[in-house]
N, C-alpha and C positions, 0 to 999 in steps of 0.2 A: 491488297487494300480496293477494297466495291467504290468504282465511279460512283454509280447510280446509287445517292443521295437518295428519294423517295419513288415511288413509284407502284402505282395500282394497275387492278389487273382482275381480269373475267371471267369468268369458265377455266382450261384447263392452266396448272405452272406454266411460268410462260419462259424464258429460256435456261436464268439463270440462277432460277428459287428464287428472287426476292420480288419484293412488292406488298402491297394490301391488295389479298380478294378485296369486292364488289359484288356484286348480286348481277345479274343482270343485268340489263333496261336502269339505272342508276340516273337520277338526273345530274346535266353537267357538275352541278354547286357540287352536289358529292363525288365527284367526279373532281372535281379541283383540291377539294382539303384529301383525298384519301389519297392523291396523288404527289402529293406536299408541291404544290401550286396553285397553292391561293394569297399568295406573296405578287408584290408591286418590285418592277425595276427601277428606281429613284435615279434623277444624277442631279451632282454637281458638279461646279467650277474645279481647278486641276487647281491648289496650289500651293504652296513651298514658302519655306521657314532659306534669307540666305544668311549669315553672318555667323556670329557666336551661337550657342545653344540656345543662353541664357533674354540673351539680346536682343538677338534676327528677328531679321523685320521679313513679315509677312507676302508675300506678291503670287498676284492669279494668272492661271499662263487661260488665256479667253478661249483659244484653240483647240482644247481640249480635256472631256470633262471627264468624273466618275460616275462608273455605274454600280448603283450597292443595292443589296439588298431590303426591302422595308421590312422586316420582319425583326433582322438580326444585325442590318445596320451591316456585316460585310460588307470587304469591296469585290466588287466582282471583274472590274476591268477600267481601263483606260482609255478613251475610242476618240475621233473627230468628231466637235460640234457640231457637225451635220450626220453621225450616225442616228440614223430614224431606230428606238427601238421597238420591238414587239412583244407584248406580256406574256406572263404562264400562260395568265388568264382565255390572252385570246388565242390559242393554239388548241386549244378543250374548244373555249366560244365556234370556233369553228366549224366544229360539227353537232354544230345543234342542230341546224335546218336537216340536215343531212340524216341525222339520226330517230330524228319525228316524225320524215316526209319523206326520207330515200331510202329505204329499208336499212342501214349504214348501223353499225351494233358497233361503239369502244368496244379494248381491248384491255389493252393495256399507253401507262398514260407514267410518265414519270423524271424528274431528274435527274442532269450529268454534271458532274466535273460543281462541287458545291453551287449551282443553276446556274451553272453558266452556260449548263447546254439544254433545252429541252426536248421531248418530242411527245403525240399522241398518234395512236397507230389502231386503223377501229375495219373491221370488216364490210365487203362491197354486199355480201349476200350472191355475190359471185363465185361459184365454185361450179369445175370439172373432176369425174375421174376416167385413170387412163386405164386399157383392158380390163375393168372392172372392177380395183383391190386398190388406185395407186387416185390416192386424190388431192387433188391442187383450188388450193382457195382465196381466192380474188387479197385484198388489200391495200387501205389508203393512208401511205405513212405522213408526215405532215412535223418538223421539228423547223427548229433556230437552236441560232446559240449568237449570244448580245457577246462576246469577245474577240468578233472578227474571223472564224476559223469558219462557220456555217449562215450563207444566205438561209434567206427560209426559203425551207424545198419541202416541196411539193411533188406525194411522187407514186404511182401505183406497181403495189409491190404485189408478188405469188409467193404461196407459202404452201410446201410440199408436208401436208401434216404428216407421213410414218417420222417425216427427221426433221421436222419446222428449221429446213436450208427453205432461206431467204434469195426473190429474184426480182431485181427490175425490171420493169416490163416497155420498153421502147413505145412510141408514142411517135404512129407510124417508123418516119425513117429517125427521127430528133430520138436526144436523148430519153432515159426512163423521165426525166424529171422537168417541172416545172418552177426558173430557181427568183424568188425576187431581192435583189442586194437591202443590205442595210442604207444604201446616200438612194430610197427612194421610199415612198409611202406601204404599209403592208395595207392589199386590199384584199382582204378575203374573199367582195361577189370577183371581185379582178380575175382573183385562179379557181374559183367555181368553174363563171365560164371558161373558160380557158380547158378545167379539166371535165367538161360536161361535153364539150365537142371530142377526148379521146375517153371514155368510158367501152363509147365496141373496142377500143382496142384489143379490150379482154378476148375479144369473136378472134382476133388475126390467131394474135396468140397461145386461144385453145387449139388454131389449126397446126400453129407450128412444133406443138409442146405435140402434136396425135403423129408427125409423121417423124420429130427424130424417134418416138417410140418402138415406130414402124421400118427406123434407119436400122441395121445392124453396122459393127462397129469390127472390122479385123486387128489385128494388134497393133502393127504396123501404124497405123492409120491412128489409135489410140496416142500410141508413141508417138505422131507427130504434132498432134492438136498440142498432148500435154507439153511437149516443147517450146513450145509459140504461147500454150499461156503463162508458163509459170519460172519466167525468169525475171530475175532482178537487172540495173544499170549494175555494174561491173566496177573500180575503180578511180577509174579513169572519169567518169559519169557516161561515157563514149557505148562501148561495149555492152551488150545485155547476154548478160552470165544465168545460164536456166540451171537456176535449184530443184540442186539435185535429189536433197532429202523429203523437199514440197514431188516432188517428183514419187519420190517409192508413196508417201504416205496417201495419196493419192489413186495411185495403182491403185494399192491392199487394198479399196475403203470403193475402188468401185469392181473386184475381182470378188466381194461375197463380201468385206469389210464394215460397208455401209450401212449402215437403217437404212433398208427398204430395196436395195445391191441384186440381191436377191429373184424381184418383184421380176412376176412375165412384162414386164413395161419397164426396165430396168436391167434384168437382163443380159450383157453383149450387146446394148446400143448405146445411139447415139446421148439420147434424154440418159442414160444409168452412165452414162458419159460425163456430162455434165452435170449431173451430180453428184456423182462424185468431187469436184475438182468445189457448188456448194454447200458445199459441207463437208470438207475442207475447213471451205473459209471463216465460215460459219461459225463451227464448234472445233478445231482443231490447229487451228493457224495456231503459230508463238502467237505470242500475247503481256507485258505487261501484269494482263486481269481481265476476267471475264468480261467487264465491262469496255475496253480498250477493241475486249477485240471486235466486239457488236459495230461502234460506232466504228474500227476501216470497215469492217461487213458493209455498212452499211451508207458509209458516208463518205470515204477514206483508200486505202488504195488497194482495203480487201477487196470492196465493191468494182474497186482498174479490175481485178484477176477475172470476176462474178463476166463480166462485160465483152473482154476479150474468149473465154470459154466460148460467152453465147456466141458470137463473132463465127469462130472455129466451127461449130457445130452446124452455126446455120450453113455454112455452105455445105458443108456434106452432104445436106437436105433440098440446095439453089437447085 
């Protein structure tokens, strides 16, 4: 079952082959329509029937509210009455001035899980090529959920073109994301101001990528890094267990099976090691569907694995 309800994209076909293709530089209104984001989240108070089936009395539960789709009337979630809704259209509107004035270009947008989660991804125009052939582009991802599973999150992300691997770009020493919890009002201008000071993080990211390319890694170091990165909590919830199956998969990607693994930038380098982990998480890690995998790779356990891998390879070039 595909979790991606609807999606639009421009340029190359995206990671899971779904979605409506758009010509580049389409207006935001066209994106809303094609990505299935031209509806609103409506609110109603929670009511319940107490008593017999036909004679029950309808009561209200004022502490909570139901969120539902304006187009289909299908329920999305029950949330606290203090929950601040972010509309699907607002996610795309965020990019309106960025695409008009700052050289950003929307590339994919879509709806997950019947409308409970939605996102848009735009190229920033920043790009670098490692060792002459290995291109990495900068993106800005904005996503939110209306069921409490995700704060409204803006993060710079890199995409390695040869394999579509994604990596969150850390902003200085902080994590790579700006998060607005749903108890607060989403203020797009405030988020852009926060992002504005971090656009320069791309330059620092390029310096780090180039350092990883120049850092050869011996087999023992590869083994050590992967054993620290590819772990899960044991049955008691305390001890961490090395995921041997993931280790074998990642090692085979690193040793030549991965897309771009034999490029001069990757072969036997810390950059190649990092990309073997990101490729595993983005494209091969076990998941109920491609879309569960992408959700985990951007926002869940997969993102945590990628962050651990980044931290470990950074130690190699410290």
